[in-house]
N, C-alpha and C positions, 0 to 999 in steps of 0.2 A: 674631737673637734678642732683640739691643739694643734694636731697633728695633721689634719685635713682641714684648711681652711674655707677651701673652697666647697666644700660638703654645709655652710652654715645656712644657706640659703637653697630651697627647692629651684632645681632645675626644671622648668616649663618647657613642655614642646613647641615645634614652631607655631602651632596654631593656637598656644595659649589656653588651651583647652584639654582633657585624658583625651589619649587615644582609644582608649575602648571603654565603654558604658555597660552594666547590666542591672534594670533594676526589676524588682518583682519576681526574682528568680529563689528558688529554693535552695541556695548555694551561693557561696561567698569565693572569691578568687584570691589563691594563696602562694602560687608558683607560677614563674613565666619563665621561659628562654624564646631567645629571639633570634630569628635566622635572618638573614639579608640576602634576597633571593633575585636573581638579573632575570628581567621578563624582555618580551619583545619590543614594549614601550616604558622601559624605564627601570629603576631598583624597587622593591616594596620590602617592608620589614612584616614579614609573617609571625606571630606572636603565638605561643605553644602555651596555654594556660591550664593549670592544675586547679581543680576545686576542691572543696572539704567535703564531697559525697562520692569521690572517685572518680570523676569525669576530666576529661582531655578536651580543650576547646582548641581548635586551628582556626585563629582569626589572622584578616588581612583587613590595614584602612588604606583607603584610596584616597589620596589626595585630589580636590576637586580646585577649578579656577577660580572659587572666590573664597580661598584660604579655608574652607571647609571638609570637611574627610567624612568618607563613608565607609562606614564599619560591616564588615562581610564574615558571616560565620560561615567557615568553609565545610568545617565536622563538630560534631560532638560527642565523642566516643564515651562509655562507659567501660573503662578497663579492668575494672575489679569486680567480683560478683558481690560483695558487700559493700555499705557506703563507706571505704574507707578514707580518710584524708589524705590527698597526695603528700607527701612529705618533702621530695625531692625529683629534680628532674634535671638532665643532662643532655646534651644536644652532640650530635655526631655528625658534622656534615660530611667528613669523609664516607662513613658508612652508609648515612642516609637515614639516620635512626635517630630517635629521642627516646632517651631511657626514662621511665618514671617507675620509683619507687614509693610503698606504702607499709604499711604492718603486714598487707597480705603478702607480698613479697616482691617482685620487679618485671616489670614487661618492658619490651621493645616494639615500638610503634615507627612504622615508616612514613617519614616526611610526606610522600606525596602516592596516591592510589587513584592515577589517574583512569586507572579502568572501570572505577565506578560510574563515571560521568558520563557513559553510553558509548555509544556506536556511531554517532552523527556528529556531524564538526560544529552546528549548531549548540548541541549536546557540549561540547566540551567548551565551547569559547562562553555558555551563558555561564559555564561554573566561575568562571573568572578566578581561577587558581593559578598565581605565577610559579607551580612548579609543572604544568600540565600548557599541553598545547598539540595542536593537531597536525599531524605530520602527513595526511593524505590519504591514509587509511584507519589510522585506531587514533585515541585522545592517548597521547603517550607522553614522557618526561621531557622537558623543553632543555634544548641545549642551543646556546647563542652560535649562529651563523652568520656566516656572510652572504649565504645565500639569498636571493630576494622570494620571499614567500615561502622557505624554505619551510618554515613553521608559523601556523595561524593562531594568533592571538591576541587579546584585546581586554585587557585587565581593568584599566580604567575603566571604559565605556561597558564591554559586553554587549558587543554589538554584532551578531550573524551576520546580516546583510551584508556589511562591509569587509567580511574575513571569507565567507564561504561561498561557493560559487553556485550551491545546490540550494541555500538555503531557502524553503518555503515552507508552507503551512502542511504540506502533506498530506491534506484531507481527503485525495484520491486516493492514497496508496493504503490508507489505514483499513482493514478490513471491517466489514457490517457484519456483527454479532446479534444472531436473532436471540430475542428471548420471548418466552411465555411469561404470561400473569394472568393470573383469575382475579376476576370482579370481583371486587370487597377486599380481595389479600394485598398485600406488600410485595414489591420487587425492590431489589437494590441491583442500581447499576454501578460496577467497581471502574473508577480513575484515578489513578495516583500519580500525582505529580513528582515531577524528576526532580524539582528544584524547589527548597523551603521558600524561595523568595517567589514564586510565580502566582499567580491570582488565576483560579480557575473557574471558569465560566461554562453554564451549561446552555444549550439552545433546543430545541425540539421543531420540527417539522411535520404536521400532521400528515395523514396520506393524500389528502384532497389539496393540500396549499401547494402554492410553488415557492414559497418563503418559509423562513424559521423564524422562531422569536425566541427571544431571552429567558428562560427560568430565574425569577429573581427569587432570592434567600425570602423574601415576605409573603410568599406563597403558602397557602395552610398545607397542604399534604405535600410536598417537596423539602424534602429534609436535605441541607446540603452538607455532608461528613466528609471526614480527612481523606477517606480514600473511595467517595465516590456519591451518588445521589438514590435516596431511598425515597422512593412514589410510594405513599400511604394509600389505602385505602381504594384502589384502581377502579376508575371507571372506564366505558368503553371510548370516552374522547382523550385518553391519555396516550391512545395508539400512534405511533411515528416514529421518527428517525429522531433519535436522541444523540448529540454529539459532545463531546467534551474538549475542551481548549483551553490550553493554557497562552496566560500572556504573562511576559516578561521583558521589559526593557523597551515595548514596543513591539515586540517579535512575537507573534501568536502559531502557536502549534497545535494539531489536533492529535488527540491522545488515541480517542475509542469513541468509536459508533455503534449503537445498538439501534436494531430495527424492534421496537417494542408493538407487540400483537397482544390484545385485551382478549381471555376467552370468557365470554358470558357465562353468569354463574347458573342459568339454565341449562346451559348445554352441560356444565360438571355436575346439576343435579341429575339430569336424565341419565348421564353414563354410569353415575354410580348407582344408579336404581336397578340398570339394566345387567351391570355385572353382580350386583348383591342377588338378585332374583334368576334363579334357572327358570323357573317357569315363565317368565318374558321372553326364554330366548337369548338369555344372556349368554348361559353356557354353550350353547351350539353356536354363537356365534366367534366366540373366542376361541374355539376348536378348527372352525373353517381357515384352513392357511390360504393366507392373499384374499380372502374374502373380507363380508362386512365387517365381520369379528375386529380385523386389524384397526378400525375406526375407533371401537371400544374399547382397543388395548392400549391404543397410545393416549385417550383421554384419562383412562385410569392407571397409565404410568407417569401421566404429568402431574396426577392428583397426590402420586405417591412423593413427586419430587417437592409439591408444596405445603407437603402436610407440615414441613418442620415450622412454618412460618407461624401455624397456630400455638407454637411451644414459648412463642414470645412471649403472649400473655398469660400463658397457663404457667408458666415457671417463674413468672415475675418478673423478667428480664429486660433488661433497659433496651431500646434500640440498637445504643452504642456495642454495650455486650454483644447484643447477638450478631449484628455484622461483625464484630471481633473474631467470635467463635467461630462463624461461616469461613472467613477469611483465613485461620487458621487451619480449619478442616480442610479447605482445599490444597490449600500450601502442602501439607501434610500428605495428601493425594497424590500431588505433582512429584513429591520428593520418592514416592515407592516406585512411583512410574519409572523416574531416573534411576534408580538401584535395580530394577529389573532390567532396563536395557542395560545398563552395564555390565549385569551377572551375564546376559547373554551374549554381550560382546566378547568377553573373557571367555566363554564356552567356545565359540565360534573361532578365536584366535587360537586357543587350544588343539583344536581338532586339525587346524590348519597346518598348525605345529607338527601332528601328530602325522601327518600325510606326507608334508614335505621330507619327515626323517625315514619313514617307512618306504620312499621310492627308490629303486636301485636303477642303476644303469648298467646295461651291456657292455663290456668292454673285451673287443675284438682283437687279439695278438698276433700279429703277422709277421 
């Protein structure tokens, strides 16, 4: 202190309060590097924080008009496989990287990953990331420009209506997915919000009704989860059009729509009895191509799709664990399909190259 007398008293921020505060979290903040970023509506200090369990938080503090600040967590990444404390962090604005070290090793993280904010102007604006802006086609890195409206960005307010000309809820453009549910069973409707700050609202419109009503979290059989809505013990009156809407900064957006159709339990019981009893004509119906057996086949296949729902109670599995397992199973299936498509594309390209190399031209010398 004798050599640095100015450090005798702490230097407080302009707002006379901490820039970023986290309570009731299972980690503590240990390291920090700050990057001052130029945005469309001013300069912002982006904090890259390292924790004692191997996480890196990217945070921006947005000042308000009344000398208050709004803390926005842009990203929260787990950079190491084990919960190793972050020992050191270095920022390179030239390379646009932040280097993080621990006992596990050293990793480099990009300062911006604008492609994760979606392909719409509204999603890019709602992210409120000073590094990113909408360039008219994609959410890309922001560069200061003298051209008016060259980059659409609003970090302070995050208002897509003032930045995006095509900002609307998009309810008509969202495809309606038909979902079948068996009476007295459960059905899960998936809806993952694109932002952690968004509020999810579910509405349902019965088949004969002209207006929809909001599904409250206090309703008994409707379980609101992070990845969607779980409808327990289906009843015939649960059929209808379900819509998932997110609300953020007074901007609403429809993410998913489902047409839920409830199959009566009696129909399922009758279909199972016909399929299991050959003497009742079930075997003959199944063999008839395009005949009445196709109706029995559809109900039998539908029952097979819903047989996993009974495993939830048999295996003493909670609702969250069951839905998480089903989500990972569907994700693996889609990943396998993408790999098969990629392999088929490589085979087609290889065949095309062989045909080009084998083709010869007749040259006539006169």
